[in-house]
Backbone of each chain as nested JSON, in Angstrom:
{
  "chains": [
    {"id": "A", "residues": [
      {"number": 1, "name": "MET", "atoms": {"N": [1.404, -12.601, -36.948], "CA": [1.187, -11.484, -36.235], "C": [-0.259, -11.166, -36.72]}},
      {"number": 2, "name": "LEU", "atoms": {"N": [-0.796, -11.572, -37.752], "CA": [-2.015, -11.078, -37.863], "C": [-3.135, -11.812, -37.189]}},
      {"number": 3, "name": "LEU", "atoms": {"N": [-2.419, -13.113, -36.476], "CA": [-3.195, -13.961, -35.621], "C": [-3.288, -13.205, -34.161]}},
      {"number": 4, "name": "THR", "atoms": {"N": [-2.069, -12.908, -33.689], "CA": [-1.701, -12.406, -32.39], "C": [-2.686, -10.791, -32.448]}},
      {"number": 5, "name": "ASP", "atoms": {"N": [-2.476, -9.924, -33.509], "CA": [-3.596, -8.992, -33.522], "C": [-4.952, -9.296, -33.393]}},
      {"number": 6, "name": "LEU", "atoms": {"N": [-5.644, -10.319, -34.274], "CA": [-7.053, -10.87, -33.958], "C": [-7.592, -11.286, -32.896]}},
      {"number": 7, "name": "ILE", "atoms": {"N": [-6.345, -12.159, -32.016], "CA": [-6.335, -12.133, -30.47], "C": [-6.72, -10.892, -29.921]}},
      {"number": 8, "name": "GLY", "atoms": {"N": [-6.078, -10.069, -29.831], "CA": [-5.978, -9.064, -29.068], "C": [-7.508, -8.209, -29.442]}},
      {"number": 9, "name": "TYR", "atoms": {"N": [-7.764, -8.133, -30.876], "CA": [-8.961, -7.34, -31.313], "C": [-10.33, -7.93, -30.336]}},
      {"number": 10, "name": "CYS", "atoms": {"N": [-10.161, -9.178, -30.507], "CA": [-11.031, -10.214, -29.924], "C": [-11.098, -9.975, -28.435]}},
      {"number": 11, "name": "ALA", "atoms": {"N": [-10.166, -9.644, -27.808], "CA": [-10.055, -9.7, -26.419], "C": [-10.297, -8.411, -25.851]}},
      {"number": 12, "name": "ALA", "atoms": {"N": [-10.052, -7.449, -26.723], "CA": [-10.579, -5.698, -26.22], "C": [-12.158, -5.899, -26.661]}},
      {"number": 13, "name": "THR", "atoms": {"N": [-12.572, -6.417, -27.82], "CA": [-14.266, -6.534, -28.042], "C": [-14.892, -6.901, -26.555]}},
      {"number": 14, "name": "LEU", "atoms": {"N": [-14.373, -8.402, -26.241], "CA": [-15.098, -8.898, -25.31], "C": [-14.813, -8.138, -24.022]}},
      {"number": 15, "name": "THR", "atoms": {"N": [-13.969, -8.127, -23.638], "CA": [-14.008, -7.12, -22.09], "C": [-14.712, -5.88, -22.498]}},
      {"number": 16, "name": "THR", "atoms": {"N": [-14.533, -5.163, -23.132], "CA": [-15.292, -3.968, -23.149], "C": [-17.109, -4.468, -23.254]}},
      {"number": 17, "name": "ALA", "atoms": {"N": [-17.35, -5.145, -24.29], "CA": [-18.46, -5.693, -24.443], "C": [-19.406, -6.048, -23.43]}},
      {"number": 18, "name": "SER", "atoms": {"N": [-18.59, -7.06, -22.341], "CA": [-19.163, -7.307, -21.501], "C": [-19.447, -7.102, -20.573]}},
      {"number": 19, "name": "PHE", "atoms": {"N": [-19.603, -5.612, -20.537], "CA": [-19.809, -4.282, -19.583], "C": [-21.58, -4.08, -19.89]}},
      {"number": 20, "name": "VAL", "atoms": {"N": [-21.862, -4.412, -21.115], "CA": [-23.573, -3.935, -21.879], "C": [-24.016, -5.283, -21.105]}},
      {"number": 21, "name": "PRO", "atoms": {"N": [-24.081, -6.197, -21.137], "CA": [-25.331, -7.22, -20.479], "C": [-25.292, -6.898, -18.731]}},
      {"number": 22, "name": "GLN", "atoms": {"N": [-24.261, -6.623, -18.274], "CA": [-24.382, -6.253, -16.731], "C": [-24.908, -4.786, -16.595]}},
      {"number": 23, "name": "ALA", "atoms": {"N": [-24.826, -4.156, -17.529], "CA": [-25.501, -2.477, -17.554], "C": [-26.887, -2.727, -17.699]}},
      {"number": 24, "name": "TRP", "atoms": {"N": [-27.235, -3.781, -18.643], "CA": [-28.217, -4.055, -18.616], "C": [-29.228, -4.733, -17.733]}},
      {"number": 25, "name": "HIS", "atoms": {"N": [-28.739, -5.748, -17.376], "CA": [-29.369, -6.448, -16.134], "C": [-29.309, -5.807, -15.3]}},
      {"number": 26, "name": "THR", "atoms": {"N": [-28.757, -4.907, -14.483], "CA": [-28.688, -3.859, -13.518], "C": [-29.86, -2.97, -13.755]}},
      {"number": 27, "name": "PHE", "atoms": {"N": [-29.858, -2.42, -14.879], "CA": [-31.142, -1.475, -15.161], "C": [-32.098, -1.885, -15.136]}},
      {"number": 28, "name": "HIS", "atoms": {"N": [-32.388, -3.219, -15.453], "CA": [-33.698, -4.137, -15.703], "C": [-34.314, -4.039, -14.457]}},
      {"number": 29, "name": "THR", "atoms": {"N": [-33.376, -4.991, -13.509], "CA": [-33.602, -5.653, -12.468], "C": [-33.552, -4.783, -10.996]}},
      {"number": 30, "name": "ARG", "atoms": {"N": [-32.696, -3.827, -11.17], "CA": [-32.279, -2.82, -10.158], "C": [-31.928, -3.638, -8.906]}},
      {"number": 31, "name": "ASP", "atoms": {"N": [-31.653, -4.985, -9.386], "CA": [-30.911, -5.991, -7.858], "C": [-29.658, -5.621, -7.796]}},
      {"number": 32, "name": "VAL", "atoms": {"N": [-29.029, -4.592, -7.302], "CA": [-27.703, -4.165, -6.981], "C": [-26.756, -4.724, -5.715]}},
      {"number": 33, "name": "ARG", "atoms": {"N": [-28.039, -5.87, -4.786], "CA": [-27.509, -6.564, -3.601], "C": [-26.026, -7.325, -3.912]}},
      {"number": 34, "name": "GLY", "atoms": {"N": [-25.869, -7.89, -5.344], "CA": [-24.637, -8.901, -5.398], "C": [-23.649, -8.25, -5.996]}},
      {"number": 35, "name": "ILE", "atoms": {"N": [-23.946, -6.818, -6.392], "CA": [-22.95, -6.178, -6.735], "C": [-21.755, -5.309, -5.879]}},
      {"number": 36, "name": "SER", "atoms": {"N": [-20.861, -5.516, -5.945], "CA": [-19.572, -5.12, -5.118], "C": [-19.337, -3.586, -5.181]}},
      {"number": 37, "name": "LEU", "atoms": {"N": [-19.66, -2.778, -4.331], "CA": [-19.143, -1.202, -4.402], "C": [-17.717, -1.364, -4.638]}},
      {"number": 38, "name": "GLY", "atoms": {"N": [-17.231, -2.243, -3.836], "CA": [-15.888, -1.934, -3.695], "C": [-15.068, -2.166, -5.431]}},
      {"number": 39, "name": "MET", "atoms": {"N": [-15.596, -3.326, -6.115], "CA": [-15.036, -3.446, -7.15], "C": [-15.686, -2.257, -8.204]}},
      {"number": 40, "name": "TYR", "atoms": {"N": [-16.584, -1.756, -8.333], "CA": [-16.801, -1.183, -9.496], "C": [-16.068, 0.7, -9.104]}},
      {"number": 41, "name": "SER", "atoms": {"N": [-15.76, 0.898, -7.77], "CA": [-15.252, 2.162, -7.27], "C": [-13.635, 1.782, -7.949]}},
      {"number": 42, "name": "ALA", "atoms": {"N": [-13.428, 0.812, -7.429], "CA": [-11.739, 0.338, -8.038], "C": [-11.62, 0.688, -9.459]}},
      {"number": 43, "name": "PHE", "atoms": {"N": [-12.63, -0.516, -9.933], "CA": [-12.876, -0.572, -11.666], "C": [-12.805, 0.593, -12.273]}},
      {"number": 44, "name": "THR", "atoms": {"N": [-13.869, 1.163, -11.665], "CA": [-14.191, 2.975, -12.914], "C": [-12.877, 3.497, -12.787]}},
      {"number": 45, "name": "VAL", "atoms": {"N": [-12.092, 3.783, -11.369], "CA": [-10.857, 4.548, -11.186], "C": [-9.513, 4.057, -12.311]}},
      {"number": 46, "name": "GLY", "atoms": {"N": [-9.476, 2.407, -12.334], "CA": [-8.754, 2.154, -12.886], "C": [-8.95, 2.051, -14.515]}},
      {"number": 47, "name": "VAL", "atoms": {"N": [-9.911, 1.847, -14.89], "CA": [-10.412, 2.312, -16.355], "C": [-9.898, 3.849, -16.608]}},
      {"number": 48, "name": "LEU", "atoms": {"N": [-10.344, 4.56, -15.663], "CA": [-9.871, 5.771, -16.303], "C": [-8.746, 5.92, -16.254]}},
      {"number": 49, "name": "CYS", "atoms": {"N": [-7.786, 5.299, -15.318], "CA": [-6.01, 5.513, -15.341], "C": [-5.821, 4.982, -16.622]}},
      {"number": 50, "name": "TRP", "atoms": {"N": [-6.065, 3.957, -17.321], "CA": [-6.286, 3.364, -18.448], "C": [-6.27, 4.091, -19.788]}},
      {"number": 51, "name": "THR", "atoms": {"N": [-7.369, 5.079, -19.41], "CA": [-8.089, 6.106, -20.838], "C": [-6.681, 6.875, -20.377]}},
      {"number": 52, "name": "VAL", "atoms": {"N": [-6.363, 7.616, -19.368], "CA": [-5.005, 8.592, -19.501], "C": [-3.891, 8.434, -20.059]}},
      {"number": 53, "name": "TYR", "atoms": {"N": [-3.694, 6.836, -19.545], "CA": [-2.2, 6.283, -20.106], "C": [-2.377, 6.084, -21.629]}},
      {"number": 54, "name": "GLY", "atoms": {"N": [-3.201, 5.745, -22.047], "CA": [-3.424, 5.443, -23.568], "C": [-3.564, 7.203, -24.194]}},
      {"number": 55, "name": "LEU", "atoms": {"N": [-3.791, 7.986, -23.528], "CA": [-3.902, 9.692, -24.137], "C": [-2.395, 9.882, -24.241]}},
      {"number": 56, "name": "LEU", "atoms": {"N": [-1.494, 9.547, -22.961], "CA": [-0.191, 9.852, -23.345], "C": [0.713, 9.119, -23.761]}},
      {"number": 57, "name": "MET", "atoms": {"N": [0.133, 7.711, -24.093], "CA": [0.866, 7.01, -24.868], "C": [0.611, 7.31, -26.79]}},
      {"number": 58, "name": "ASP", "atoms": {"N": [-0.74, 7.725, -26.858], "CA": [-1.242, 8.302, -27.918], "C": [-1.448, 7.153, -28.696]}},
      {"number": 59, "name": "ALA", "atoms": {"N": [-1.933, 6.133, -27.713], "CA": [-2.412, 4.696, -28.245], "C": [-4.093, 4.976, -28.148]}},
      {"number": 60, "name": "TRP", "atoms": {"N": [-4.598, 5.315, -29.607], "CA": [-5.924, 5.533, -29.545], "C": [-6.913, 4.057, -29.339]}},
      {"number": 61, "name": "PRO", "atoms": {"N": [-6.451, 2.86, -29.964], "CA": [-7.137, 1.639, -29.194], "C": [-7.458, 1.74, -27.845]}},
      {"number": 62, "name": "ILE", "atoms": {"N": [-6.408, 2.172, -27.118], "CA": [-6.509, 1.896, -25.754], "C": [-7.221, 2.654, -25.139]}},
      {"number": 63, "name": "VAL", "atoms": {"N": [-7.662, 4.177, -25.645], "CA": [-8.419, 5.238, -25.411], "C": [-9.72, 4.909, -25.351]}},
      {"number": 64, "name": "VAL", "atoms": {"N": [-10.245, 4.582, -27.064], "CA": [-11.483, 4.289, -27.361], "C": [-12.239, 3.065, -26.536]}},
      {"number": 65, "name": "ALA", "atoms": {"N": [-11.316, 1.473, -26.578], "CA": [-11.804, 0.775, -25.701], "C": [-11.853, 1.148, -24.217]}},
      {"number": 66, "name": "ASN", "atoms": {"N": [-11.343, 1.904, -23.373], "CA": [-11.684, 2.382, -22.283], "C": [-12.208, 3.177, -22.055]}},
      {"number": 67, "name": "CYS", "atoms": {"N": [-12.711, 4.188, -23.149], "CA": [-13.923, 5.195, -22.971], "C": [-15.338, 4.235, -22.967]}},
      {"number": 68, "name": "ILE", "atoms": {"N": [-15.464, 3.368, -23.79], "CA": [-16.684, 2.898, -23.83], "C": [-16.836, 2.158, -22.404]}},
      {"number": 69, "name": "THR", "atoms": {"N": [-15.643, 1.705, -22.217], "CA": [-15.754, 0.624, -20.764], "C": [-15.967, 1.691, -19.669]}},
      {"number": 70, "name": "LEU", "atoms": {"N": [-15.233, 2.833, -19.649], "CA": [-15.685, 3.772, -18.607], "C": [-17.094, 4.266, -18.188]}},
      {"number": 71, "name": "VAL", "atoms": {"N": [-17.903, 4.627, -19.629], "CA": [-19.505, 4.784, -19.494], "C": [-19.87, 3.784, -18.647]}},
      {"number": 72, "name": "LEU", "atoms": {"N": [-19.854, 2.18, -19.407], "CA": [-20.294, 1.681, -18.726], "C": [-20.056, 1.254, -17.02]}},
      {"number": 73, "name": "ALA", "atoms": {"N": [-19.247, 1.098, -16.76], "CA": [-18.96, 1.02, -15.417], "C": [-18.964, 1.937, -14.469]}},
      {"number": 74, "name": "LEU", "atoms": {"N": [-18.9, 2.838, -15.152], "CA": [-19.712, 4.196, -14.175], "C": [-21.463, 4.504, -14.126]}},
      {"number": 75, "name": "ALA", "atoms": {"N": [-21.84, 3.923, -15.283], "CA": [-23.272, 3.577, -15.388], "C": [-23.778, 2.634, -14.06]}},
      {"number": 76, "name": "ILE", "atoms": {"N": [-22.933, 1.345, -14.295], "CA": [-23.16, 0.361, -13.07], "C": [-23.02, 0.793, -11.601]}},
      {"number": 77, "name": "LEU", "atoms": {"N": [-21.623, 1.447, -11.386], "CA": [-21.815, 2.271, -9.909], "C": [-22.78, 3.004, -9.733]}},
      {"number": 78, "name": "VAL", "atoms": {"N": [-23.216, 4.106, -10.791], "CA": [-24.143, 4.855, -10.106], "C": [-25.272, 4.478, -9.942]}},
      {"number": 79, "name": "MET", "atoms": {"N": [-25.853, 3.474, -10.573], "CA": [-27.029, 2.64, -10.2], "C": [-26.728, 1.918, -8.673]}},
      {"number": 80, "name": "LYS", "atoms": {"N": [-25.663, 1.282, -8.751], "CA": [-25.354, 0.637, -7.653], "C": [-25.573, 1.436, -6.12]}},
      {"number": 81, "name": "LEU", "atoms": {"N": [-25.116, 3.012, -6.19], "CA": [-25.38, 3.824, -5.415], "C": [-26.945, 4.22, -5.234]}},
      {"number": 82, "name": "ARG", "atoms": {"N": [-27.596, 4.354, -6.521], "CA": [-28.705, 4.829, -6.337], "C": [-30.055, 4.109, -6.001]}},
      {"number": 83, "name": "TYR", "atoms": {"N": [-29.839, 2.737, -6.54], "CA": [-30.606, 1.588, -6.184], "C": [-30.441, 1.077, -4.638]}},
      {"number": 84, "name": "HIS", "atoms": {"N": [-29.25, 1.192, -4.506], "CA": [-29.261, 0.756, -2.943], "C": [-29.697, 1.325, -2.027]}},
      {"number": 85, "name": "GLN", "atoms": {"N": [-29.716, 2.703, -2.235], "CA": [-30.391, 3.418, -1.11], "C": [-32.134, 3.175, -1.375]}},
      {"number": 86, "name": "ALA", "atoms": {"N": [-32.764, 2.898, -2.178], "CA": [-33.847, 3.006, -2.71], "C": [-34.814, 1.535, -2.155]}}
    ]},
    {"id": "B", "residues": [
      {"number": 1, "name": "MET", "atoms": {"N": [7.935, 10.496, -18.976], "CA": [7.84, 8.647, -19.186], "C": [7.57, 7.772, -17.888]}},
      {"number": 2, "name": "LEU", "atoms": {"N": [8.054, 8.592, -16.963], "CA": [8.124, 8.12, -15.694], "C": [6.66, 7.933, -15.294]}},
      {"number": 3, "name": "LEU", "atoms": {"N": [5.703, 9.153, -15.477], "CA": [4.453, 9.235, -14.993], "C": [3.233, 8.503, -15.686]}},
      {"number": 4, "name": "THR", "atoms": {"N": [3.741, 8.026, -16.971], "CA": [3.263, 7.56, -17.915], "C": [3.062, 6.171, -17.646]}},
      {"number": 5, "name": "ASP", "atoms": {"N": [4.298, 5.498, -17.149], "CA": [4.531, 3.926, -16.58], "C": [3.832, 3.776, -15.26]}},
      {"number": 6, "name": "LEU", "atoms": {"N": [3.871, 5.156, -14.455], "CA": [3.286, 4.997, -12.622], "C": [1.458, 4.904, -13.089]}},
      {"number": 7, "name": "ILE", "atoms": {"N": [1.062, 5.914, -14.201], "CA": [-0.492, 5.901, -14.38], "C": [-0.88, 4.12, -14.744]}},
      {"number": 8, "name": "GLY", "atoms": {"N": [-0.036, 3.702, -15.816], "CA": [0.03, 2.198, -16.408], "C": [-0.27, 1.152, -15.554]}},
      {"number": 9, "name": "TYR", "atoms": {"N": [0.837, 1.396, -14.451], "CA": [1.027, 0.357, -13.35], "C": [-0.112, 0.699, -12.309]}},
      {"number": 10, "name": "CYS", "atoms": {"N": [-0.814, 1.751, -12.18], "CA": [-2.106, 2.033, -10.935], "C": [-3.215, 1.147, -11.792]}},
      {"number": 11, "name": "ALA", "atoms": {"N": [-3.406, 1.855, -13.16], "CA": [-4.59, 1.165, -13.623], "C": [-4.709, -0.53, -13.991]}},
      {"number": 12, "name": "ALA", "atoms": {"N": [-3.347, -1.231, -14.209], "CA": [-3.131, -2.818, -14.246], "C": [-3.313, -3.11, -12.964]}},
      {"number": 13, "name": "THR", "atoms": {"N": [-3.133, -2.289, -11.617], "CA": [-3.353, -3.113, -10.181], "C": [-4.763, -2.719, -10.114]}},
      {"number": 14, "name": "LEU", "atoms": {"N": [-5.505, -1.657, -10.317], "CA": [-7.051, -1.074, -9.612], "C": [-7.763, -2.229, -10.797]}},
      {"number": 15, "name": "THR", "atoms": {"N": [-7.696, -2.455, -11.853], "CA": [-8.7, -3.159, -12.622], "C": [-8.298, -4.844, -12.266]}},
      {"number": 16, "name": "THR", "atoms": {"N": [-7.285, -5.211, -12.111], "CA": [-7.259, -6.643, -11.572], "C": [-7.673, -6.923, -10.312]}},
      {"number": 17, "name": "ALA", "atoms": {"N": [-7.013, -6.154, -9.295], "CA": [-7.461, -5.779, -7.919], "C": [-9.029, -5.792, -7.746]}},
      {"number": 18, "name": "SER", "atoms": {"N": [-9.496, -5.168, -8.74], "CA": [-11.206, -4.775, -7.993], "C": [-11.827, -6.085, -8.172]}},
      {"number": 19, "name": "PHE", "atoms": {"N": [-11.438, -7.093, -8.812], "CA": [-12.498, -8.596, -8.849], "C": [-11.858, -8.956, -7.598]}},
      {"number": 20, "name": "VAL", "atoms": {"N": [-11.146, -8.405, -6.515], "CA": [-11.085, -9.46, -5.284], "C": [-12.158, -9.055, -4.306]}},
      {"number": 21, "name": "PRO", "atoms": {"N": [-12.547, -7.597, -4.377], "CA": [-14.049, -7.311, -3.629], "C": [-15.263, -8.327, -3.966]}},
      {"number": 22, "name": "GLN", "atoms": {"N": [-15.327, -8.08, -5.206], "CA": [-16.692, -8.685, -6.183], "C": [-16.304, -10.474, -5.898]}},
      {"number": 23, "name": "ALA", "atoms": {"N": [-15.451, -10.964, -5.863], "CA": [-15.097, -12.28, -5.588], "C": [-15.48, -12.992, -4.212]}},
      {"number": 24, "name": "TRP", "atoms": {"N": [-15.14, -11.615, -3.066], "CA": [-15.387, -11.929, -1.733], "C": [-16.553, -11.641, -1.472]}},
      {"number": 25, "name": "HIS", "atoms": {"N": [-17.018, -10.732, -2.133], "CA": [-18.73, -10.334, -1.847], "C": [-19.548, -11.464, -2.064]}},
      {"number": 26, "name": "THR", "atoms": {"N": [-19.275, -12.153, -3.284], "CA": [-20.122, -13.103, -3.887], "C": [-20.169, -14.138, -3.546]}},
      {"number": 27, "name": "PHE", "atoms": {"N": [-18.808, -14.68, -2.714], "CA": [-18.07, -16.067, -2.105], "C": [-19.149, -16.03, -0.431]}},
      {"number": 28, "name": "HIS", "atoms": {"N": [-19.133, -14.455, 0.301], "CA": [-19.894, -14.444, 1.28], "C": [-21.184, -14.093, 1.336]}},
      {"number": 29, "name": "THR", "atoms": {"N": [-21.893, -13.679, 0.196], "CA": [-22.995, -13.404, 0.322], "C": [-24.085, -14.736, -0.221]}},
      {"number": 30, "name": "ARG", "atoms": {"N": [-23.355, -15.277, -1.153], "CA": [-23.893, -16.158, -2.272], "C": [-25.27, -15.556, -2.884]}},
      {"number": 31, "name": "ASP", "atoms": {"N": [-25.24, -14.1, -2.906], "CA": [-26.266, -13.536, -3.956], "C": [-25.725, -13.661, -5.296]}},
      {"number": 32, "name": "VAL", "atoms": {"N": [-26.23, -13.853, -6.481], "CA": [-25.643, -13.733, -7.736], "C": [-26.782, -13.305, -8.53]}},
      {"number": 33, "name": "ARG", "atoms": {"N": [-28.013, -12.988, -8.11], "CA": [-28.801, -12.586, -9.014], "C": [-28.758, -11.275, -9.851]}},
      {"number": 34, "name": "GLY", "atoms": {"N": [-27.917, -10.166, -8.925], "CA": [-27.728, -9.279, -9.73], "C": [-26.718, -9.36, -10.404]}},
      {"number": 35, "name": "ILE", "atoms": {"N": [-26.01, -10.375, -10.605], "CA": [-24.419, -10.379, -11.338], "C": [-25.218, -11.19, -12.888]}},
      {"number": 36, "name": "SER", "atoms": {"N": [-24.656, -10.447, -13.77], "CA": [-25.07, -11.059, -15.451], "C": [-23.934, -12.132, -15.502]}},
      {"number": 37, "name": "LEU", "atoms": {"N": [-24.863, -13.394, -15.895], "CA": [-24.0, -14.255, -16.469], "C": [-23.323, -14.13, -17.882]}},
      {"number": 38, "name": "GLY", "atoms": {"N": [-24.434, -13.213, -18.613], "CA": [-23.678, -12.925, -20.126], "C": [-21.844, -12.054, -19.6]}},
      {"number": 39, "name": "MET", "atoms": {"N": [-22.257, -11.212, -18.84], "CA": [-21.184, -10.539, -18.514], "C": [-19.702, -11.513, -18.283]}},
      {"number": 40, "name": "TYR", "atoms": {"N": [-19.956, -11.884, -17.569], "CA": [-18.889, -12.782, -16.783], "C": [-18.646, -13.865, -17.885]}},
      {"number": 41, "name": "SER", "atoms": {"N": [-19.426, -14.51, -18.676], "CA": [-19.129, -15.496, -19.9], "C": [-18.257, -14.824, -20.719]}},
      {"number": 42, "name": "ALA", "atoms": {"N": [-18.623, -13.47, -21.262], "CA": [-17.863, -12.88, -22.375], "C": [-16.295, -12.158, -21.641]}},
      {"number": 43, "name": "PHE", "atoms": {"N": [-16.581, -11.775, -20.345], "CA": [-15.61, -11.195, -19.686], "C": [-14.052, -12.534, -19.585]}},
      {"number": 44, "name": "THR", "atoms": {"N": [-15.069, -13.337, -18.94], "CA": [-13.729, -14.388, -19.002], "C": [-12.767, -14.804, -20.009]}},
      {"number": 45, "name": "VAL", "atoms": {"N": [-13.519, -15.088, -20.864], "CA": [-13.248, -15.237, -22.456], "C": [-12.42, -14.481, -23.413]}},
      {"number": 46, "name": "GLY", "atoms": {"N": [-12.415, -13.318, -22.714], "CA": [-12.334, -12.038, -22.876], "C": [-10.586, -11.975, -22.098]}},
      {"number": 47, "name": "VAL", "atoms": {"N": [-10.316, -12.055, -21.188], "CA": [-9.266, -12.088, -20.307], "C": [-8.335, -13.397, -20.426]}},
      {"number": 48, "name": "LEU", "atoms": {"N": [-9.351, -14.331, -21.026], "CA": [-8.453, -15.692, -21.634], "C": [-7.361, -15.267, -22.723]}},
      {"number": 49, "name": "CYS", "atoms": {"N": [-8.574, -14.562, -23.616], "CA": [-8.05, -14.012, -24.884], "C": [-6.649, -12.683, -24.668]}},
      {"number": 50, "name": "TRP", "atoms": {"N": [-6.692, -12.129, -23.741], "CA": [-5.862, -11.031, -23.214], "C": [-4.294, -11.932, -22.929]}},
      {"number": 51, "name": "THR", "atoms": {"N": [-4.701, -12.929, -22.221], "CA": [-3.578, -13.889, -21.723], "C": [-2.776, -14.617, -22.809]}},
      {"number": 52, "name": "VAL", "atoms": {"N": [-3.691, -15.121, -23.57], "CA": [-2.872, -15.599, -25.246], "C": [-1.993, -14.385, -25.646]}},
      {"number": 53, "name": "TYR", "atoms": {"N": [-2.583, -13.477, -26.001], "CA": [-2.392, -12.421, -26.428], "C": [-0.983, -11.86, -25.804]}},
      {"number": 54, "name": "GLY", "atoms": {"N": [-0.82, -11.994, -24.575], "CA": [0.34, -11.335, -24.127], "C": [1.467, -12.514, -23.858]}},
      {"number": 55, "name": "LEU", "atoms": {"N": [1.186, -13.63, -24.431], "CA": [1.84, -14.991, -24.24], "C": [2.727, -14.804, -25.74]}},
      {"number": 56, "name": "LEU", "atoms": {"N": [1.946, -14.536, -26.938], "CA": [2.283, -14.434, -28.231], "C": [3.023, -13.218, -28.401]}},
      {"number": 57, "name": "MET", "atoms": {"N": [2.755, -12.123, -27.799], "CA": [3.516, -11.091, -27.977], "C": [4.974, -10.636, -26.82]}},
      {"number": 58, "name": "ASP", "atoms": {"N": [5.08, -11.736, -25.94], "CA": [6.276, -12.181, -24.782], "C": [5.928, -11.19, -23.803]}},
      {"number": 59, "name": "ALA", "atoms": {"N": [4.987, -10.675, -23.669], "CA": [4.608, -9.327, -22.626], "C": [3.935, -9.651, -21.567]}},
      {"number": 60, "name": "TRP", "atoms": {"N": [5.274, -10.066, -20.609], "CA": [4.881, -10.684, -19.379], "C": [3.78, -9.447, -18.262]}},
      {"number": 61, "name": "PRO", "atoms": {"N": [3.569, -8.236, -18.54], "CA": [3.096, -7.558, -17.874], "C": [1.189, -7.921, -18.083]}},
      {"number": 62, "name": "ILE", "atoms": {"N": [1.477, -7.712, -19.299], "CA": [-0.204, -8.538, -19.607], "C": [-0.225, -9.798, -19.192]}},
      {"number": 63, "name": "VAL", "atoms": {"N": [0.244, -10.801, -19.492], "CA": [0.06, -12.352, -19.018], "C": [-0.121, -12.346, -17.29]}},
      {"number": 64, "name": "VAL", "atoms": {"N": [0.905, -11.541, -16.64], "CA": [0.611, -11.782, -15.241], "C": [-0.642, -10.961, -14.889]}},
      {"number": 65, "name": "ALA", "atoms": {"N": [-1.08, -9.635, -15.175], "CA": [-2.318, -9.177, -14.665], "C": [-3.75, -10.084, -15.137]}},
      {"number": 66, "name": "ASN", "atoms": {"N": [-3.446, -10.585, -16.455], "CA": [-4.497, -11.075, -16.884], "C": [-4.687, -12.864, -16.189]}},
      {"number": 67, "name": "CYS", "atoms": {"N": [-3.547, -13.403, -16.043], "CA": [-3.877, -14.575, -15.093], "C": [-4.647, -14.714, -13.981]}},
      {"number": 68, "name": "ILE", "atoms": {"N": [-3.982, -13.391, -13.299], "CA": [-4.771, -13.047, -11.661], "C": [-6.196, -12.614, -11.939]}},
      {"number": 69, "name": "THR", "atoms": {"N": [-6.482, -11.797, -12.936], "CA": [-7.987, -11.622, -13.506], "C": [-8.68, -12.632, -13.671]}},
      {"number": 70, "name": "LEU", "atoms": {"N": [-8.087, -13.775, -14.287], "CA": [-8.868, -14.668, -15.11], "C": [-9.01, -15.692, -13.787]}},
      {"number": 71, "name": "VAL", "atoms": {"N": [-8.379, -16.165, -12.894], "CA": [-8.614, -16.72, -12.014], "C": [-9.805, -16.324, -10.809]}},
      {"number": 72, "name": "LEU", "atoms": {"N": [-9.915, -14.979, -10.842], "CA": [-10.94, -14.317, -10.072], "C": [-12.407, -14.151, -10.957]}},
      {"number": 73, "name": "ALA", "atoms": {"N": [-12.465, -14.151, -12.526], "CA": [-13.575, -13.652, -13.179], "C": [-14.197, -14.975, -13.267]}},
      {"number": 74, "name": "LEU", "atoms": {"N": [-13.114, -16.237, -13.431], "CA": [-13.833, -17.878, -13.547], "C": [-14.263, -18.184, -12.24]}},
      {"number": 75, "name": "ALA", "atoms": {"N": [-13.637, -17.997, -10.89], "CA": [-14.297, -17.823, -9.711], "C": [-15.798, -17.169, -9.314]}},
      {"number": 76, "name": "ILE", "atoms": {"N": [-15.85, -16.074, -10.232], "CA": [-17.284, -15.484, -10.071], "C": [-18.31, -16.387, -11.012]}},
      {"number": 77, "name": "LEU", "atoms": {"N": [-18.003, -16.653, -11.983], "CA": [-18.247, -17.056, -13.012], "C": [-19.059, -18.644, -12.506]}},
      {"number": 78, "name": "VAL", "atoms": {"N": [-18.099, -19.309, -11.773], "CA": [-18.463, -21.013, -11.151], "C": [-19.215, -20.772, -10.508]}},
      {"number": 79, "name": "MET", "atoms": {"N": [-19.345, -19.323, -9.227], "CA": [-20.25, -19.239, -8.445], "C": [-21.915, -19.197, -9.033]}},
      {"number": 80, "name": "LYS", "atoms": {"N": [-21.551, -17.889, -9.695], "CA": [-23.135, -17.567, -10.291], "C": [-23.86, -18.647, -10.938]}},
      {"number": 81, "name": "LEU", "atoms": {"N": [-23.102, -19.666, -11.541], "CA": [-23.598, -21.095, -12.201], "C": [-24.081, -22.033, -10.948]}},
      {"number": 82, "name": "ARG", "atoms": {"N": [-23.153, -21.795, -9.75], "CA": [-23.274, -22.963, -8.796], "C": [-24.36, -22.293, -8.074]}},
      {"number": 83, "name": "TYR", "atoms": {"N": [-24.545, -20.926, -7.0], "CA": [-25.563, -20.548, -6.192], "C": [-27.038, -20.352, -7.28]}},
      {"number": 84, "name": "HIS", "atoms": {"N": [-26.672, -19.879, -8.323], "CA": [-27.771, -19.851, -9.197], "C": [-29.197, -20.85, -9.132]}},
      {"number": 85, "name": "GLN", "atoms": {"N": [-28.388, -22.238, -9.111], "CA": [-29.339, -23.334, -8.997], "C": [-29.803, -23.493, -7.445]}},
      {"number": 86, "name": "ALA", "atoms": {"N": [-29.012, -23.226, -6.879], "CA": [-29.514, -23.664, -5.264], "C": [-30.23, -22.933, -4.691]}}
    ]}
  ]
}
C-alpha cells in the first residue's frame, strides 16, 4: 500500500510540476507558434473540471494538485493568446 | 453523485483528449522550438506513474485514460527530440 501511495504522489508531483518548465520556456522565449491553442483551451477547462470534481468529492489532494496545474495552464493559455497577436 | 461522476468524466476526457490537437499541431508544423523538453520529459514519466498507480489500485478508468495520454505525450516528446535536431 505504501508503494502505491508513493507512486501516486510521484505521479501527481511530476504531472503538476511539468507545466513549470513549459510556462517558464514560453515566458522566456515568447515563442508560442509550436503551442496548440486547442490543447491549452481543452486542458484548462479539463483541469477546472478536476478541481470542481475534487471539491465535490472532498478530495483535497485532487483540489490542490489541480489548482496549481490550473494556474500554470491558464498562464500558458494567456501567453499563447497574447504573444500570438504580437 | 451523478453530477460528480459526470464532471469527473468530462475532466478525464478533456485533459486526455487535449493532447490530440498538440500532437497533430506538432506533427503538421514540425515547429518544436516553443515546446519545453523539460515539460514533456517530466509529464511522460508522470503519466507512466499514473498508469502504474492505476494498475496497482485496479482502477481501470485511471489506467485507460493515462495509457491514451501516455501514447500522445510520448509522441510529442519523440517529435521534440527528432525535429529539434533536424
